[in-house]
Each structure stands twice: as structure tokens, then as C-alpha cells.
KOLNUZA-483008 format. One record per residue: x, y, z of N, C-alpha, C in turn; chain. Coordinates in nm, 3 decimals, m for minus. Last residue first. Example, Ala and Ser with C-alpha at 12.3 -4.5 7.8 and 13.67 -1.06 7.14 Angstrom:
# residues 2
> 1.285/m0.225/0.708/1.367/m0.106/0.714/1.290/0.003/0.787/A;
> 1.319/m0.569/0.780/1.230/m0.450/0.780/1.320/m0.330/0.780/A;
***
This chain:
# residues 193
> m0.062/4.772/5.669/m0.065/4.775/5.815/m0.158/4.883/5.861/A;
> 0.031/4.748/5.398/m0.074/4.662/5.453/m0.074/4.656/5.606/A;
> 0.221/4.873/5.236/0.259/4.832/5.371/0.157/4.739/5.436/A;
> 0.312/4.807/4.898/0.216/4.856/4.996/0.248/4.797/5.132/A;
> 0.624/4.892/4.739/0.530/4.793/4.792/0.438/4.853/4.897/A;
> 0.638/5.129/4.488/0.679/5.100/4.625/0.578/5.002/4.681/A;
> 0.722/5.093/4.159/0.613/5.084/4.253/0.668/5.046/4.390/A;
> 0.913/5.323/3.987/0.918/5.197/4.060/0.802/5.200/4.158/A;
> 0.970/5.466/3.661/0.910/5.466/3.794/0.924/5.327/3.855/A;
> 1.134/5.439/3.441/1.085/5.573/3.474/1.018/5.581/3.610/A;
> 1.360/5.275/3.316/1.295/5.260/3.447/1.248/5.398/3.493/A;
> 1.453/5.342/3.064/1.427/5.201/3.094/1.351/5.179/3.225/A;
> 1.482/5.619/3.068/1.403/5.557/2.961/1.367/5.412/2.993/A;
> 1.635/5.663/3.296/1.504/5.726/3.285/1.419/5.662/3.175/A;
> 1.865/5.518/3.221/1.788/5.479/3.340/1.647/5.537/3.333/A;
> 1.951/5.664/3.001/1.909/5.524/2.984/1.825/5.478/3.103/A;
> 2.012/5.910/3.124/1.914/5.902/3.015/1.862/5.760/2.997/A;
> 2.210/5.825/3.307/2.085/5.884/3.355/1.977/5.878/3.247/A;
> 2.412/5.739/3.131/2.353/5.644/3.227/2.218/5.696/3.278/A;
> 2.472/5.978/3.000/2.421/5.864/2.923/2.355/5.762/3.016/A;
> 2.559/6.132/3.223/2.445/6.175/3.140/2.386/6.058/3.062/A;
> 2.784/5.990/3.329/2.663/6.017/3.408/2.542/6.045/3.319/A;
> 3.031/5.939/3.237/2.921/5.868/3.172/2.788/5.892/3.243/A;
> 3.328/6.123/3.175/3.207/6.106/3.256/3.095/6.039/3.175/A;
> 3.536/6.184/3.019/3.547/6.058/3.093/3.419/6.028/3.172/A;
> 3.501/6.436/2.921/3.475/6.325/2.829/3.487/6.188/2.896/A;
> 3.585/6.602/3.137/3.441/6.584/3.108/3.412/6.465/3.016/A;
> 3.838/6.467/3.347/3.804/6.534/3.221/3.657/6.505/3.189/A;
> 3.858/6.522/3.695/3.827/6.433/3.584/3.795/6.516/3.460/A;
> 3.966/6.511/4.028/3.968/6.582/3.901/3.942/6.482/3.789/A;
> 3.899/6.346/4.245/3.926/6.488/4.265/3.913/6.566/4.135/A;
> 3.658/6.100/4.311/3.760/6.150/4.220/3.775/6.300/4.239/A;
> 3.443/6.014/4.447/3.572/5.961/4.492/3.689/6.014/4.408/A;
> 3.225/6.119/4.315/3.254/6.168/4.450/3.388/6.121/4.503/A;
> 3.207/5.964/4.089/3.266/6.096/4.076/3.301/6.156/4.212/A;
> 3.297/5.628/4.109/3.201/5.731/4.149/3.272/5.866/4.146/A;
> 3.436/5.468/3.816/3.444/5.517/3.954/3.333/5.618/3.982/A;
> 3.497/5.194/3.627/3.403/5.305/3.642/3.403/5.342/3.789/A;
> 3.738/5.045/3.415/3.700/5.086/3.550/3.599/5.201/3.542/A;
> 3.750/4.984/3.148/3.805/4.888/3.243/3.756/4.917/3.385/A;
> 3.536/5.008/2.867/3.588/5.066/2.990/3.639/4.956/3.082/A;
> 3.426/4.998/2.605/3.545/4.923/2.642/3.616/4.984/2.763/A;
> 3.183/5.099/2.554/3.297/5.193/2.545/3.430/5.127/2.581/A;
> 3.022/4.876/2.592/3.017/4.950/2.466/3.141/5.038/2.446/A;
> 3.084/4.811/2.861/3.115/4.716/2.752/3.120/4.789/2.618/A;
> 2.989/5.036/2.993/3.130/4.998/3.006/3.171/4.903/2.894/A;
> 2.719/5.021/2.927/2.798/5.135/2.880/2.948/5.101/2.885/A;
> 2.658/4.782/3.067/2.639/4.792/2.922/2.723/4.905/2.863/A;
> 2.713/4.857/3.331/2.786/4.745/3.270/2.776/4.751/3.117/A;
> 2.527/5.059/3.361/2.669/5.093/3.368/2.753/4.981/3.306/A;
> 2.292/4.903/3.347/2.318/5.009/3.248/2.466/5.045/3.245/A;
> 2.318/4.742/3.574/2.307/4.680/3.441/2.342/4.782/3.332/A;
> 2.315/4.944/3.767/2.437/4.863/3.750/2.435/4.793/3.614/A;
> 2.053/5.034/3.737/2.165/5.125/3.709/2.294/5.046/3.688/A;
> 1.909/4.811/3.824/1.896/4.856/3.685/2.013/4.946/3.646/A;
> 1.990/4.810/4.095/2.014/4.694/4.008/2.009/4.734/3.861/A;
> 1.894/5.059/4.182/2.038/5.031/4.185/2.072/4.915/4.092/A;
> 1.619/5.019/4.158/1.685/5.125/4.080/1.835/5.095/4.069/A;
> 1.589/4.814/4.345/1.549/4.792/4.205/1.616/4.894/4.113/A;
> 1.667/4.943/4.576/1.749/4.831/4.527/1.716/4.801/4.381/A;
> 1.457/5.119/4.613/1.586/5.173/4.571/1.680/5.063/4.521/A;
> 1.262/4.938/4.705/1.242/5.009/4.579/1.375/5.064/4.526/A;
> 1.381/4.863/4.948/1.350/4.762/4.846/1.333/4.828/4.709/A;
> 1.390/5.109/5.084/1.514/5.037/5.050/1.491/4.934/4.940/A;
> 1.115/5.163/5.111/1.202/5.256/5.038/1.330/5.184/4.992/A;
> 1.038/4.948/5.270/0.977/4.964/5.137/1.064/5.055/5.051/A;
> 1.189/5.004/5.500/1.212/4.880/5.427/1.156/4.890/5.285/A;
> 1.074/5.245/5.580/1.217/5.239/5.546/1.249/5.116/5.463/A;
> 0.815/5.154/5.631/0.838/5.256/5.528/0.984/5.255/5.483/A;
> 0.867/4.976/5.843/0.808/4.925/5.718/0.830/5.025/5.604/A;
> 0.963/5.153/6.035/1.050/5.047/5.987/0.999/4.993/5.854/A;
> 0.733/5.306/6.074/0.857/5.369/6.025/0.950/5.265/5.966/A;
> 0.564/5.106/6.176/0.531/5.173/6.050/0.654/5.240/5.990/A;
> 0.688/5.042/6.417/0.670/4.939/6.314/0.645/5.002/6.178/A;
> 0.665/5.287/6.551/0.797/5.231/6.523/0.790/5.127/6.411/A;
> 0.385/5.308/6.570/0.463/5.412/6.501/0.600/5.356/6.459/A;
> 0.331/5.082/6.725/0.275/5.092/6.590/0.352/5.196/6.508/A;
> 0.453/5.152/6.962/0.505/5.036/6.887/0.456/5.040/6.743/A;
> 0.283/5.364/7.034/0.426/5.389/7.008/0.489/5.275/6.928/A;
> 0.043/5.222/7.072/0.050/5.330/6.974/0.196/5.358/6.936/A;
> 0.110/5.059/7.285/0.077/4.996/7.156/0.087/5.099/7.043/A;
> 0.142/5.259/7.480/0.255/5.173/7.443/0.233/5.107/7.308/A;
> m0.122/5.356/7.488/m0.013/5.446/7.448/0.110/5.365/7.405/A;
> m0.252/5.131/7.587/m0.289/5.184/7.456/m0.178/5.274/7.401/A;
> m0.127/5.115/7.835/m0.110/5.006/7.740/m0.144/5.052/7.598/A;
> m0.219/5.351/7.952/m0.075/5.334/7.931/m0.048/5.222/7.829/A;
> m0.493/5.286/7.966/m0.449/5.398/7.881/m0.299/5.388/7.851/A;
> m0.479/5.081/8.153/m0.531/5.054/8.018/m0.487/5.163/7.921/A;
> m0.389/5.228/8.375/m0.306/5.122/8.320/m0.350/5.086/8.177/A;
> m0.613/5.390/8.416/m0.483/5.452/8.386/m0.390/5.350/8.321/A;
> m0.800/5.199/8.486/m0.821/5.276/8.363/m0.690/5.343/8.319/A;
> m0.682/5.111/8.727/m0.708/5.016/8.619/m0.723/5.090/8.486/A;
> m0.682/5.344/8.878/m0.554/5.281/8.843/m0.570/5.184/8.726/A;
> m0.963/5.379/8.901/m0.881/5.480/8.834/m0.747/5.419/8.789/A;
> m1.033/5.155/9.050/m1.088/5.172/8.915/m1.006/5.272/8.836/A;
> m0.891/5.213/9.289/m0.862/5.092/9.213/m0.913/5.103/9.068/A;
> m1.013/5.450/9.373/m0.869/5.449/9.347/m0.832/5.329/9.259/A;
> m1.324/5.507/9.202/m1.247/5.457/9.316/m1.100/5.454/9.276/A;
> m1.414/5.815/9.037/m1.381/5.672/9.038/m1.309/5.634/9.167/A;
> m1.436/6.087/9.063/m1.559/6.008/9.061/m1.534/5.858/9.074/A;
> m1.188/6.196/9.042/m1.260/6.215/9.170/m1.386/6.130/9.178/A;
> m1.127/6.119/8.778/m1.045/6.075/8.892/m1.119/6.086/9.023/A;
> m1.249/6.216/8.556/m1.319/6.110/8.629/m1.246/6.068/8.756/A;
> m1.063/6.389/8.449/m1.188/6.445/8.503/m1.262/6.343/8.589/A;
> m0.875/6.204/8.359/m0.837/6.301/8.463/m0.960/6.362/8.528/A;
> m1.021/6.082/8.158/m0.982/6.004/8.275/m0.943/6.096/8.390/A;
> m1.037/6.292/7.976/m1.159/6.236/8.033/m1.129/6.157/8.160/A;
> m0.767/6.317/7.911/m0.838/6.429/7.974/m0.964/6.379/8.045/A;
> m0.725/6.066/7.790/m0.647/6.104/7.909/m0.717/6.218/7.984/A;
> m0.897/6.084/7.573/m0.920/5.979/7.672/m0.846/6.012/7.802/A;
> m0.771/6.290/7.437/m0.907/6.309/7.487/m0.940/6.207/7.596/A;
> m0.535/6.159/7.372/m0.530/6.279/7.459/m0.668/6.305/7.521/A;
> m0.633/5.960/7.201/m0.566/5.922/7.326/m0.558/6.040/7.423/A;
> m0.731/6.120/6.993/m0.823/6.035/7.069/m0.762/5.993/7.202/A;
> m0.490/6.230/6.901/m0.594/6.317/6.955/m0.693/6.237/7.040/A;
> m0.369/6.000/6.806/m0.307/6.074/6.915/m0.409/6.166/6.982/A;
> m0.540/5.938/6.595/m0.527/5.845/6.707/m0.466/5.914/6.829/A;
> m0.498/6.162/6.431/m0.632/6.130/6.481/m0.625/6.040/6.604/A;
> m0.224/6.136/6.382/m0.275/6.257/6.450/m0.414/6.232/6.509/A;
> m0.219/5.897/6.241/m0.152/5.907/6.371/m0.205/6.026/6.450/A;
> m0.352/5.972/6.008/m0.409/5.868/6.094/m0.350/5.874/6.234/A;
> m0.167/6.161/5.913/m0.305/6.201/5.942/m0.370/6.101/6.036/A;
> 0.053/5.996/5.873/0.062/6.102/5.973/m0.077/6.152/6.011/A;
> m0.035/5.843/5.659/m0.016/5.779/5.788/m0.009/5.882/5.900/A;
> m0.034/6.036/5.457/m0.158/5.965/5.493/m0.148/5.903/5.632/A;
> 0.241/6.104/5.463/0.137/6.205/5.490/0.007/6.139/5.532/A;
> 0.363/5.862/5.392/0.394/5.925/5.522/0.285/6.025/5.559/A;
> 0.257/5.831/5.137/0.225/5.734/5.241/0.253/5.790/5.380/A;
> 0.375/6.049/5.008/0.229/6.038/5.016/0.188/5.942/5.127/A;
> 0.648/5.977/5.035/0.597/6.099/5.098/0.445/6.095/5.112/A;
> 0.656/5.746/4.877/0.687/5.736/5.021/0.631/5.859/5.093/A;
> 0.597/5.859/4.626/0.511/5.756/4.685/0.532/5.745/4.836/A;
> 0.816/6.033/4.596/0.679/6.085/4.597/0.584/5.986/4.662/A;
> 1.031/5.851/4.593/1.022/5.952/4.699/0.883/6.012/4.709/A;
> 0.972/5.710/4.358/0.979/5.641/4.487/0.960/5.741/4.600/A;
> 0.995/5.911/4.166/0.866/5.844/4.185/0.862/5.770/4.319/A;
> 1.267/5.976/4.191/1.165/6.077/4.221/1.030/6.013/4.246/A;
> 1.374/5.737/4.102/1.397/5.777/4.241/1.295/5.883/4.282/A;
> 1.286/5.747/3.832/1.246/5.636/3.920/1.263/5.673/4.067/A;
> 1.413/5.973/3.731/1.267/5.969/3.739/1.219/5.861/3.834/A;
> 1.701/6.112/3.877/1.637/5.993/3.821/1.486/5.999/3.839/A;
> 1.826/6.319/4.010/1.756/6.348/3.885/1.685/6.229/3.823/A;
> 1.947/6.223/4.244/1.869/6.347/4.249/1.781/6.365/4.126/A;
> 2.083/5.997/4.159/1.979/5.984/4.261/1.890/6.107/4.268/A;
> 2.260/6.123/3.980/2.162/6.026/3.929/2.050/6.007/4.030/A;
> 2.412/6.274/4.158/2.329/6.341/4.057/2.222/6.246/4.002/A;
> 2.538/6.066/4.298/2.453/6.163/4.368/2.359/6.233/4.270/A;
> 2.692/5.940/4.102/2.580/5.868/4.163/2.484/5.964/4.235/A;
> 2.842/6.011/3.831/2.799/6.091/3.946/2.672/6.028/4.005/A;
> 3.110/5.823/3.713/2.966/5.840/3.714/2.929/5.914/3.843/A;
> 3.393/5.794/3.493/3.332/5.827/3.622/3.182/5.845/3.604/A;
> 3.628/5.561/3.351/3.519/5.658/3.340/3.468/5.686/3.481/A;
> 3.924/5.442/3.192/3.851/5.475/3.314/3.741/5.576/3.282/A;
> 4.115/5.194/3.062/4.019/5.297/3.026/3.928/5.319/3.145/A;
> 4.464/5.129/3.110/4.323/5.105/3.145/4.236/5.224/3.105/A;
> 4.685/5.081/2.838/4.645/5.164/2.953/4.497/5.141/2.983/A;
> 4.683/4.733/2.742/4.712/4.874/2.719/4.670/4.952/2.843/A;
> 4.834/4.426/2.820/4.722/4.518/2.843/4.765/4.662/2.816/A;
> 5.058/4.270/2.805/4.970/4.273/2.688/4.859/4.377/2.701/A;
> 5.181/4.312/3.049/5.261/4.324/2.928/5.173/4.336/2.805/A;
> 4.982/4.258/3.228/5.029/4.396/3.215/5.113/4.415/3.091/A;
> 4.955/3.979/3.192/4.844/4.069/3.161/4.893/4.212/3.141/A;
> 5.200/3.886/3.283/5.164/3.865/3.143/5.049/3.958/3.103/A;
> 5.180/3.953/3.550/5.285/4.015/3.470/5.251/4.002/3.322/A;
> 4.971/3.783/3.622/4.955/3.928/3.635/5.058/4.000/3.550/A;
> 5.084/3.532/3.583/4.972/3.573/3.500/4.953/3.724/3.505/A;
> 5.279/3.540/3.783/5.319/3.523/3.644/5.209/3.570/3.551/A;
> 5.123/3.571/4.022/5.222/3.671/3.982/5.263/3.661/3.835/A;
> 4.776/3.475/3.948/4.905/3.461/4.014/5.003/3.564/3.963/A;
> 4.447/3.565/4.005/4.559/3.573/3.910/4.688/3.565/3.989/A;
> 4.128/3.406/4.046/4.248/3.472/4.098/4.362/3.466/3.997/A;
> 3.841/3.449/3.819/3.938/3.380/3.902/4.057/3.461/3.948/A;
> 3.772/3.654/3.532/3.746/3.537/3.615/3.867/3.492/3.696/A;
> 3.801/4.018/3.556/3.789/3.890/3.485/3.776/3.775/3.582/A;
> 3.816/4.284/3.630/3.924/4.194/3.669/3.918/4.061/3.595/A;
> 3.585/4.411/3.559/3.704/4.440/3.481/3.816/4.340/3.509/A;
> 3.415/4.318/3.757/3.387/4.286/3.617/3.511/4.306/3.530/A;
> 3.539/4.431/3.980/3.527/4.287/3.970/3.503/4.246/3.825/A;
> 3.507/4.702/3.922/3.642/4.647/3.934/3.639/4.495/3.920/A;
> 3.231/4.720/3.927/3.300/4.750/3.802/3.443/4.694/3.806/A;
> 3.183/4.658/4.194/3.129/4.574/4.088/3.203/4.596/3.957/A;
> 3.314/4.874/4.316/3.361/4.738/4.339/3.310/4.645/4.229/A;
> 3.157/5.090/4.223/3.301/5.085/4.194/3.355/4.943/4.210/A;
> 2.906/5.023/4.330/2.923/5.033/4.184/3.071/5.022/4.149/A;
> 2.971/5.030/4.606/2.917/4.909/4.544/2.938/4.912/4.393/A;
> 3.044/5.294/4.644/3.144/5.189/4.664/3.099/5.061/4.596/A;
> 2.797/5.414/4.599/2.912/5.446/4.513/3.018/5.338/4.523/A;
> 2.649/5.306/4.807/2.607/5.283/4.668/2.724/5.308/4.573/A;
> 2.792/5.409/5.025/2.781/5.265/5.007/2.746/5.233/4.862/A;
> 2.749/5.679/4.989/2.886/5.627/4.984/2.885/5.477/4.961/A;
> 2.473/5.696/5.018/2.534/5.732/4.890/2.676/5.678/4.880/A;
> 2.315/5.414/5.176/2.381/5.544/5.177/2.450/5.569/5.045/A;
> 1.999/5.284/5.151/2.136/5.262/5.113/2.203/5.399/5.107/A;
***
């Protein structure tokens, strides 16, 4: 999930929550503005939370470990394929043209399967990362909703979308502390491949 998308998602959710139930007609909107005081706005630094969250750090560490382990396996398999290619090149003069073509075709198929395996593994890692990050995002939204209710906030915006803000309007620190205490780590699903 991109940072802009995440920020937009939080801002939209907060606006939806602040808007209340159902569509409002012109008469109702006028009545709301007459009785509503100035909206209370806060900002949250989503980028900072992603950088400093214990849960996000745990996800990134798990993904990195899996990438490293998988890279070792890939290197071994790649080395074996190179050795097989060298061996086949040495056998070229010893094999008939038909036998050589057959072995060459088998090697090409192995290489194609190897490339598909790499692509599948990358996709699985990306999917596992996204799934884990959705858990963090869900918890963060719950926390922001709670803070907004406690502080009677009408709108919470991503700090990246705001040019200037007073420090007392920022809820990043409280949200980060709560996120770290409520969700210190997230288990990244195993890939089983």
C-alpha cells in the first residue's frame, strides 16, 4: 500500500466518520452549520508512523529474512543451472545433433520454470507484506478513531497533505505510542513454496 494511498484512506475514513449517517440535504446541511461549532482538526504523520512503528519494523525484518533465505536457495539453483549449461556445452561434440537439441530444450524448460518460480515467489512475498501491513493499517485506524472520539475531533488529516500545522494539533505521537503498545509485531504469513 503506497503512503499516499494510506494517507488518503485514513483521511477519507475520518471524514466519513465525522460526516455521520446518510446523505444530508440542503436544509439539513444549513441546520448543521448553524448548530455546529468550528470543526476540530488534527493531523497524523503516517510516514513517521510507518518508519517508527514496532509492528512495521517486525514485518520488514521478517520479509528481509525470508528474502535472504530465498536468495540463498535461488543462488544455489542458479549455480546448478549454470553448471548444467557448461556441462552441456562440453558434451556438444560428443552428442548427436538431435540429442544435443533435446538436452538444450530441457535446460531451457528448467530455466523457464526457474524464472516463473522467481516471479511467483516475489508475488507471494509482496502479497504477504501487503496482508501484514493491512493488519497494521486496520489497528491504526481503530486507534485514530478512538483518539478522535476522545478529543472530539471532526477531521484527521495526513500531515503530508498539510502545509502548516500547530504542534498541538498533531496526534502522531499518541497514535504511535498506542500502536506500539497494542500491536508490537505482526506475524507475516509463511509462503509454503
